[in-house]
N, C-alpha and C positions, 0 to 999 in steps of 0.2 A: 470352561475354566472356572473352577470354584475359588472362593476366597482363601480356602486353606492352602491351595497350591500356587497362589500368586507369587509368593516370595521364594519358593524352593522347587528345585527340579526333582524328578523321581530318583535321581542318583545321589541326591543329598547336596549337590552343588547349588549355591545360590545363583539366581538369574534376576536380571533387571527386566521389569515389565513397565511399560510406559503407562502413564495415566490415560492416554488416548485409548489404549486397549482395554483398560479397566472400565472406562466409560462405555465403550462399544459392547463389551460382554454383559455389563449390567443392563443396558437397554435390551439386549437380546434375551436376557433372562427374564425381563419383563414383557416379552412377546411384542416388542416393537419391531415392525416389519418394514416401515417406510421412513426415510429420512430426506427432508428437503432443505436446501440450503444454498449458500455461496461460500466456497472455501477461501481461506486466507489465514494469515497468522492471526491468532495461534490455533485455529481449529482444523487446518487441513488434514492433520494425522488422524483426528477423530473420524472424519469422513472415510478415510482409507481403512481404518480399523473396523469401522462399521460394515463396510463391503466384505472384509475378511471373515466376519462372523455370519454373513448371509443377510445383512440388512440391505434393502434396496435403496440406493442413493440416487436422488434426482437433483442435478445441479441446475439452479435457476438463474435468472439474471438480475434479480432484485430481491433483497431480504423480505421486503413487504409481500411480494408475490409468493415467496417461499412459505411464509407464515399462513397466508390465505389457503394455499394448497394443503399444507399439513393440517390446518384446522378443518378443511373440507373432508380430508381423509378420516379425521377424528369423528366428524359428524356421521359419515357413512359406515364407519366400523364400530362406533360406540366407544372409541378410545380417544379421549380428549387430547389436545395439544400439549406436548412437553417441549419447552424451548431450552436448548443447550447453548449457552453463551460463553464465549471465550473472554477472558478479562486480563488485565495486566498482572504481572508477577507480584506476589505478595511482598517480596522484599523491596519493591519499588513503590509501594503505596505512599502517597503524599509527595512524591518526588517529581511528579510530571511525567509518569510512565506513558507508553504508547496506548492511546485510547483509554486512559484512566477515567473511571466514572463509577459512581455508586450504584452499579447495576442491580444488585440485590435489593437495595432500599427503594429504588425506582420502580422495580417490578412488583414489589410487595403490595402496593396499592391497587394493582390490577390483575392479580393472580391469586389462586387459592393457596399457593405455597411457593415461597422464593427462598433459596438457600444457597450457600457456598460451602462445599465440604471442607472440613478442617484438615483433612489429610487424604492421600490417595486411598488409603484403606477405608475411609468413610465414604468414598464414592458410591459403592453399590447400595449401601443403606440409604443414602440421601436420594438416589435415583428411584429406589423401591418406594420411598415415602412420597416422592413426587408423583409417581404413577398412581399410587393408592389414593392420594389426596385428590387427584384429578378425577378419579372415577367415583369415589364414594360420595353420598349425598347428592347435592346438585353438581353436575359435571362442570369442570372449568379448567382453564389453562394453568400450567405450573412452570416455574422457572428454576433452572439449575445452573449455577455460575462456576465455571472451571477456570481457575487461575492458569495463566500461560506456563508457569513453571511446573504444573502438574502434567502437562501434556507430554513433555519430553524430559527425560531424566539426565541426558547427557549435556555437559557444558563444555564448549570449546574455549581454549585459552588463546587469546589473541597475541600476536607479536608486537614488538616495539618499533615504531616508525618515526619519521622526522618530527612531526608536530608534537610528539610526546616530550621532546627536549626543550619545549618553551619554558622560560623561567617565569614570565609574567604574561597574563592573558587579560585583555580589556574587553568587557562585555558591554555593548551599547544596546540595551534593551533585550538582548538575547538571554534566554532562560537556560539554566543548567538542567534541562530535562533530558529525556531519552535520546533526543537527536544529537545532543552534545555529550552523551554517555555520562550525564549527571556530574560531570567535572571530576570523575574518579579514575584511579588507575585501573587497567593498564593503559588507557587512552592518554592519560596525562601523568606527569611526574607526581609522586606523592607530595612533594614540597612546592608544587607550582603555586604562584600567587595570582589570585583573581582580583582584578579591579572591576567592580560591578556598578554600572550606571543604569538606573531605572526610575521611572516615575512612580512605580508601584512599590511602596515600603515592604509589602508582604513578600515580594520576590527577593528582596535582599537577604543573602545568607542561606537561601534554599540548597540543601544537599551539601554544600561546601561553604566553609566560613571564609569570606573574602578578606583580603588584606586591607582593602579600602572600599568603602561604599559611598557613592555619590547619588543622593536622592534628588531627582529633579527631571525637568524636561530635557530630553537628549539634545534637542537643538540648542537650548540655552547653555547646557553643560559643555557641549562640543565647542561652542563659540568662545566660552571662557577658557577652555584648554588651549585653543588655537591662539588666543591673545596672549596666554602665558608663554606659549612656545616661541612667539615672535620676540618676546623680552628675553627668553632663555633658551636659545636653540639647542636642540639635542637630536642626535641620530644614532641608531644602533649601528655598530661597526659593520660595514657591508661585507667585509672579508672574514667575518667570524665563522667558527665551525658550524654554528647553528644555521646560518644563512647558506653555507655550502651544502649541508645536508638537505635543506629545504629545497634549494635549486635543483639538486640532483633528483630529488623525489619528484618535483614538478616536471622535470624534463622526462623522467621515466614514465610518468603518467601520460604526458602528451604523446610520447612516442608510441606507447601501447595503444592509445585511443586512435592515433592515425593509422597504425597497422591494421586495426580492426576496420576502420572506416574505409580504407582503400582495398579491402579484400574484393576480389572479383567473383567469388563463388556466389551461386544462387541456390536457394533463396537468400535474400539480403539479411544482414544482421542489424541490430539496433543502431550501431555506430555508423554504419553506411548510410542508413536512412536519415539520421539526424545530421550528418555532415552535409548532405545534399539539401536538407531543409534549411539548415543555417546559412548556406551560401546565398539563398534567395530571400531570406527574411527581411522585411522592411525594418529599418532601424527604429521607427517610432511605433511599430505594431504592438498590440497587446498579445502576450503569449499566455494562453490558458493550457493547463496540463493536468491530467489525472491518470492513474493507473498504478501498477506496481513497478516493474522494471522501466516501463515507458516514462513515468514521471521521474523515477530516481536518475535515470541516465540522462533524460532531457534536462534536468536541473544543471547538470555539468557541461552539456554540449550546446544547448540552445540558449544563446546569449540575449539578455535584455539590457538596454542601455539607459533607460529612463526610469525614474522612481514610480512605483505603483503601476508598472506595466507588465508584471508577471503575477498570475493568480493560479494557485494549485491547491491540492487537498490539505496542505499544511500539517501542522503538528498532529492533528487528530486522524489524518489519513482517511478522511471520509470519502468514499466512493459515491458518485452520482452528482457531484457538485459541478462538473466540468461544463456541461451545456448551459446550466443556469448562469454560471460565471461569464461564459461567452456572450450570452444574450445581454446581460447587464453591461459588459464591456462595450458591446456594439451599440447599445443605446447611448451610452456616454459618448462614444466616439462620434456618432451621428450628430449629437448636440454640440459638442465642443470642437471637433476637428473633422468635418466631412471628408471622406476619402481615406481616413485611417482604417487599416485593416485589423481584424481580430483572427489570430491563428490559434485553433483549439486542437491540441494534440492529445488523443485518447488511446488508451489501450483497448483492445476489443472487449475485454470483460467490463472495463469501466463504461464504455459506450452503452453496454446493455442496461445500465441502471437508469438512464434517462434519455435513451435514444429516440423516444418519440417527441422530444422537445424539438427535434428537426422540423416537425410541422409548424411549431411556433416560429422558428427561425424563417421558414419560408413564408408563413402568413404575413410576417412584418417585413419580409425582404431584407434581412439583416446582413451587413457586410462580413460574414463569417466564413472562413475556410476551415472545414473539419478534416483532420488527418487521423485516420484510424489505423494504428500500427497493429496489424493482425497476425498473431502467432497461434491462432487456433486454441487458445486456452488462457487459463489464469496462471501466470508465471511461465508455464510451458504447455504445449499441446502436441497433437499428432498431425502428421500429413494425411492426405486422403487415403492412400494405400494402406498405411498402417491402421488407420481407423477401420477400414473395411475388413482387414484381416482380423483384428481384434473382435469384431462383432460376430465372427464365426464361432467364438468360444462361448457365446451366451448373450443374454439380454444386456443391453447397455447400462442398465441400472446396477448390474452386479459386476460387469468386467471393465467398463470405462472408468479410468482414474477420475476422481472428482474434479481435477483441475482442467480436464479437457472440455472444450467447446467444439461445436460442429465444424469440421474443417472446411476451408475455402468458402466461408460465408460471404455473401455479396452485400455488405452493408451499404455500398454506394446506392443500391436500389431503394433504400429508405429515403434518400435525398431525392432521387429522380421521381419517386412516387408522389411527392409533394411539389414537384415543379422546379427543383433545384438541379444543379449539375453534378453528376457522379462520375468517378473514374475508378477503374480497377487496375492497379499497377503491380508489377512483379520484378521490374528491373530498375537500376538507377536511371537509365535514360528515360523510361516511362514516368518515373517520379519527377525528374527534372521538368519534362514537358508538361505534365499535368499541373504542377505547381505554378509553372510560368503562365499557363493559360488561366488558371484560377485567379492569380494575382492580377492579371490583365483584365479580367471580366468583372466589372463592378456592378453588373446588372442583376446578379443573382448569387445566392450562397452556393458553396460547392462542398463536396465530400470526396476525399481521396482515400480509397480503401488500399492500404499498403501491405502486401503480403510479405512476411519475413519468415526466416527459418523457425519452425515450431519449437526447437529446442534451444533457441538463442537465449543467452544469458548476458548479464553485465560482467565486465572484467572483474577479476578477483579482487576483493576488498581486504585491506589491511585490518580494519576495524569494522566489524559488523554492528549495525544498529542492535540495540538490546530487544530485538523481537525475534526470539529464537525459534527455529524450525529445522526439522531434519530434511526438509525438501530442497 
């Protein structure tokens, strides 16, 4: 695909070409033959496009290892490392976008060339310059930053739902970043009034001009507000139209989640798994979670009742934090409240980032129960039969979707290798029994490897987070 025909078809009709395909073709033009990485928003489509043009993609379990492998290929072939990094959308800069960070500036200190293309049309020339800079003179690594909005050109329009009709929203330390859709339509009414309470003056007024700002410690401000409410009681009318819409939406969400949770089909889905986990969770346990769907769905289903008892990847969505968070929680629990349990819920991809910390958990005999929700992939994977059939068509580096991991992996053996207890479960009954036994056994850490439907997804969302992907 040459630059001249990116925008037009041979019959004269305009066609849309994604930035992902432009990146892949530019790499192929520069004779790049190997790509190592871990897919996720916003770079999944780049890996798929790379495979389409014949670049061999090797999905790793940790970005650090991926860079090591790519740099070793560079040493062996004489083609230094080129790092392609996905970044937040240009229109969301300074707004608290997903994983917003000055990546180009950070990499400039440690690479021969670091740049972000100014447009999709500029991608081929930037990649050519990166490759050329890496080879000429003293060889060295180069970095190319690809904004998320370059990867996909299609934008979906969200529908309007219950919370959009709120007239006033009070933010207690919450930031109007990507998680809260920047406080903008269509998620909220154009004339919604925000009352913002924050101890950080710089956060007041970010992205949306608040109707009222209260600068101060949330505890102190809340105490003052409650004291005022005691003097002047006020309640929003419980039979208002807004409450009616909101209750209907809550009821609908609950019914749909229960319907998914009570499905009898095997393999299990996320909601079935989390329903049975929630049934047995100790009320005072620490809940640690990381992953994509695993963490997102877990936030809505797995309840925590005490402050500072839930830890997850947070605003930045950093994978690999789970086992470290679990270890820290277990140490605090042993010091402050012996017998308190730590439940660490991991997606199978997320577990791969720091899975060897299981040895640390066993070395210090920490009261941690690891639950690996295993769908054989990142977002989605394949079952064993589909995987075997797929490999008949070629090498895995060219035919295996970048999101796929090896099916039916026995992660429980990582725990048993270091002296802990491991379980492999495929049914609700096996999950209930293994979790019950794990909670009863306080003598050693446990890992329950929970197999779910490889194509399982979360229920349809009315408003997607602003991390767009076609996957």
